[in-house]
C-alpha positions in Angstrom: 57.2 131.1 149.6 57.5 127.5 150.9 55.2 126.7 153.9 55.1 130.4 154.7 58.9 130.7 154.7 60.8 133.0 152.4 63.2 130.8 150.3 66.9 131.7 150.2 69.5 130.6 147.7 73.2 130.4 148.5 75.6 130.9 145.6 79.0 129.7 146.4 82.1 129.1 144.4 85.8 129.8 144.4 87.4 133.2 143.4 86.5 134.2 139.9 84.1 131.4 139.2 81.4 133.8 138.0 79.1 134.1 140.9 78.3 137.8 140.3 77.6 137.1 136.7 75.1 134.5 137.8 73.5 137.0 140.1 73.2 139.6 137.4 71.5 137.1 135.1 69.1 136.2 137.9 68.2 139.9 138.4 67.8 140.5 134.7 65.4 137.5 134.4 63.5 137.8 137.8 60.2 138.0 136.0 58.8 140.5 138.5 59.8 138.4 141.5 61.0 140.7 144.4 64.6 139.6 145.1 66.9 140.7 147.8 70.7 140.2 147.3 73.3 139.8 150.0 76.9 140.1 148.7 79.9 139.1 150.7 83.5 139.8 149.7 86.9 138.9 151.1 88.7 142.0 149.8 88.4 145.5 151.3 86.7 147.0 148.2 83.2 145.9 147.4 83.6 145.2 143.7 80.8 142.7 143.2 78.0 144.8 144.9 79.2 147.9 143.0 78.9 146.0 139.7 75.4 145.0 140.6 74.3 148.5 141.7 75.7 149.9 138.4 74.1 147.3 136.2 71.3 149.6 135.0 68.6 146.9 135.4 65.2 148.4 136.5 64.6 145.5 138.9 67.9 146.1 140.6 67.2 148.7 143.3 70.0 149.7 145.6 67.9 149.0 148.7 67.6 145.4 147.6 71.4 144.9 147.6 73.1 144.4 151.0 76.9 144.4 151.1 78.9 142.6 153.8 82.5 143.4 153.3 84.1 142.5 156.6 85.5 139.1 155.8 84.0 135.8 154.8 80.4 135.1 156.0 81.5 131.8 157.4 83.4 133.8 160.0 81.1 136.7 160.6 77.7 135.0 160.8 76.6 136.4 164.1 78.0 139.9 163.6 77.1 140.5 160.0 74.8 138.0 158.4 72.1 137.6 161.0 71.5 141.3 161.5 71.3 141.8 157.7 68.8 139.0 157.4 66.7 140.3 160.2 66.6 143.8 158.6 65.4 142.3 155.3 62.7 140.2 156.9 61.4 143.1 159.0 60.9 145.4 156.0 57.4 146.5 155.2 57.8 144.8 151.8 60.0 141.8 152.6 61.6 140.0 149.6 60.0 137.0 147.9 63.4 135.4 147.5 66.8 136.1 149.1 69.9 135.3 147.1 73.2 135.2 149.0 76.6 135.4 147.2 79.4 134.2 149.5 83.0 135.2 149.2 85.1 133.0 147.0 86.9 131.8 150.1 83.9 131.1 152.3 82.7 127.7 153.4 79.0 127.3 152.9 78.3 125.0 155.9 78.7 127.5 158.8 76.3 129.8 156.9 73.8 127.0 156.5 73.9 126.4 160.2 73.0 130.0 160.8 69.6 129.3 159.2 68.8 127.3 162.3 69.1 130.3 164.6 65.9 131.5 166.4 64.2 134.3 164.4 65.5 133.0 161.1 64.5 129.3 161.1 60.8 130.1 161.4 60.8 132.6 158.6 63.4 131.4 156.0 64.3 128.2 154.4 67.4 127.4 152.3 65.9 126.6 148.9 69.3 125.4 147.7 73.0 125.8 147.5 74.4 126.5 144.0 78.2 125.9 143.6 79.5 127.8 140.6 82.8 126.3 139.3 85.3 127.7 136.8 85.5 125.0 134.2 88.9 126.1 132.7 90.5 126.4 136.1 89.4 122.8 137.0 90.6 121.6 133.6 94.0 123.2 134.3 94.3 121.4 137.7 94.2 124.5 139.9 92.4 122.6 142.7 94.1 119.3 142.3 96.2 118.0 145.2 100.0 117.8 144.6 101.3 115.1 147.0 104.9 116.1 146.4 104.3 119.7 147.2 102.3 118.8 150.3 105.1 116.6 151.5 107.6 119.4 151.0 105.4 121.8 152.9 105.0 119.4 155.8 108.8 118.9 156.1 109.2 122.7 156.2 106.3 123.2 158.7 105.3 120.1 160.8 102.4 122.2 162.2 100.8 122.5 158.8 97.0 121.8 159.1 96.0 122.4 155.5 97.0 119.8 152.9 96.0 122.2 150.1 94.1 125.4 151.0 92.6 125.8 147.5 91.5 122.2 147.3 89.9 122.3 150.8 87.8 125.4 150.1 86.8 124.0 146.6 85.8 120.7 148.1 83.8 122.2 150.9 81.9 124.3 148.5 81.0 121.4 146.3 80.1 119.1 149.2 77.4 121.6 150.3 75.9 121.9 146.9 72.4 121.0 145.6 73.3 122.1 142.1 76.7 122.6 140.4 77.0 125.1 137.6 80.0 124.3 135.3 80.6 127.8 134.2 82.7 129.1 131.3 81.9 125.8 129.4 82.2 127.7 126.2 86.0 127.9 126.8 86.3 124.1 126.9 86.1 121.4 124.3 83.9 118.4 124.6 86.6 116.2 126.1 87.8 118.8 128.6 84.2 119.4 129.7 83.7 115.7 130.2 86.8 115.6 132.3 85.7 118.5 134.4 82.3 116.8 135.0 84.2 113.7 136.2 86.5 115.7 138.5 83.5 117.5 140.1 81.5 114.3 140.4 84.4 112.7 142.3 84.1 115.4 145.0 80.3 115.2 145.5 79.1 113.2 148.5 75.7 112.4 146.9 73.9 112.7 143.6 73.8 116.3 142.6 72.7 117.7 139.3 75.3 119.5 137.1 74.5 122.1 134.4 77.0 123.6 132.0 76.7 127.4 131.4 78.3 130.2 129.5 78.5 133.6 131.3 76.4 132.2 134.2 73.3 132.0 132.0 71.0 129.3 133.4 67.2 129.6 133.5 66.2 131.1 136.9 63.5 128.4 137.1 66.3 125.9 137.4 68.2 127.9 140.0 65.4 129.1 142.2 63.0 126.4 143.2 65.2 123.5 144.3 63.2 123.1 147.6 66.2 121.5 149.3 65.6 122.8 152.8 69.3 122.5 153.3 69.2 123.7 156.9 67.6 120.3 157.7 70.1 118.3 155.7 73.4 119.3 157.2 74.7 115.8 157.9 74.6 115.1 154.1 77.0 118.0 153.5 80.4 117.1 154.9 83.1 119.7 155.5 86.9 119.5 156.2 86.1 121.6 159.3 83.3 119.6 160.8 85.5 118.4 163.7 86.1 122.1 164.5 82.4 122.8 164.5 82.7 124.9 161.4 85.7 126.9 162.5 87.6 128.2 159.5 90.8 130.3 159.4 91.8 132.4 156.4 95.5 132.6 157.3 96.2 130.7 154.1 95.0 133.7 152.0 95.6 137.4 151.9 94.2 140.4 150.1 95.2 144.0 149.5 94.2 147.0 147.3 96.4 148.6 144.7 95.6 152.2 143.5 96.0 152.6 139.8 96.2 156.1 138.2 94.4 157.0 135.0 95.6 155.1 132.0 95.8 155.9 128.3 96.2 152.2 127.3 93.7 149.8 128.9 95.1 146.8 126.8 98.6 147.5 128.0 97.3 147.7 131.6 95.6 144.3 131.2 98.9 142.9 129.8 100.8 144.1 132.9 98.2 142.6 135.2 98.4 139.3 133.4 102.2 139.3 133.7 102.1 140.2 137.4 99.4 137.5 138.2 101.4 134.8 136.4 104.7 135.8 137.9 103.4 135.9 141.5 100.8 133.2 141.3 98.0 135.7 142.2 94.6 134.0 142.4 92.4 136.9 141.7 92.6 140.6 140.6 89.4 142.6 140.2 88.3 146.2 140.5 88.0 149.4 138.4 90.3 151.7 136.4 89.9 155.1 134.8 90.8 155.6 131.1 91.8 159.1 130.2 89.3 160.8 128.0 86.6 158.2 128.7 83.5 159.1 130.7 82.8 155.5 131.7 84.6 153.4 134.4 86.5 150.3 133.3 85.7 147.2 135.2 88.5 144.6 135.3 88.2 140.9 136.2 91.1 138.6 136.4 91.3 134.9 137.4 94.9 133.6 137.4 96.3 134.8 134.0 92.9 135.2 132.4 91.6 138.8 132.2 88.6 140.6 130.8 87.5 144.2 130.8 84.3 146.2 130.1 83.0 149.7 130.7 80.3 149.4 133.3 79.0 152.9 134.2 79.8 156.6 134.1 82.0 158.1 136.7 79.7 159.9 139.2 80.0 163.7 139.5 82.8 164.5 142.0 84.0 160.9 142.1 87.8 160.6 142.0 88.9 159.0 138.8 91.3 156.7 140.6 91.4 153.0 139.9 91.4 150.5 142.7 92.2 146.8 142.2 91.8 144.1 144.8 94.6 141.5 144.8 93.9 138.1 146.4 96.3 135.2 146.7 97.8 132.7 149.1 99.7 134.1 152.0 103.2 135.3 151.2 102.5 137.5 148.2 105.3 140.0 147.5 103.1 143.1 147.8 105.8 145.6 146.8 106.8 143.8 143.7 103.1 143.3 142.7 102.3 147.0 143.2 105.4 148.0 141.2 104.5 145.7 138.4 100.9 146.8 138.2 101.9 150.5 138.1 105.0 150.1 135.8 
């Protein structure tokens, strides 16, 4: 604890950057430290919290994982986050460190402001904000501004208030960071990684340490113990939404859940998902599927056209062997075509 306060670490980062993988690594290497985890998701199915609960790590007790699945924390601070924090702090055995994983579409700054609320400020300090970035996505230019596209959008809609929704969320997350993790560095060559570093550095408002990582593996001693007291340093963390006092709409993005029946061919399923994601410019697909004849549940993670799968846990007795996949993208997705393609 710092000055009698419980430290809290905020893990932010865009959809699919690897935040839950970072969390799992932290739990596996907690070294006996009593952690509490708050997980927030944009979609209607709590995939990330479910993955953590099923991780099989002795230190990962279900009571220590709190799921907030009613939208981004930056929009539900008063209704969701503050009561969850109060419940953790009032436990007979309060945690020694709280780790908060925000939704991939959340802005960190409104959350940081919440740590100034009475009842929280005197008991918790923000040890640091860790921004996890997807190295290959940055190298591919996913968050780069496209002036021609922006100009065309403005001609079509003079009321447009977002130049580039992806870029704005990405930049806000970086500008609140005390540490940037360049994740998936193993998928980049030396030149591409150097370019990613330069791209990220250009968005940082101050000197911030960057660390390269594979599968979110960074020593917890580096991640926990930044002593940033971020709640007292808000002016150094600019946001595109400062003029709106932190207000943030998510009309630029949408999410829905697609039910998937049991499959005999998981590789073919992933190939279909990749084709659908690329054809419809889907940002994120994640969830679970059932493979006929297999007792374990198949976890699926997709970022753009990159997909991976792994069996994570056994289906529980009486649990319906029905797959559910969360689809997230910019507003205007053709839901019927996406569902048809995923279930072809």
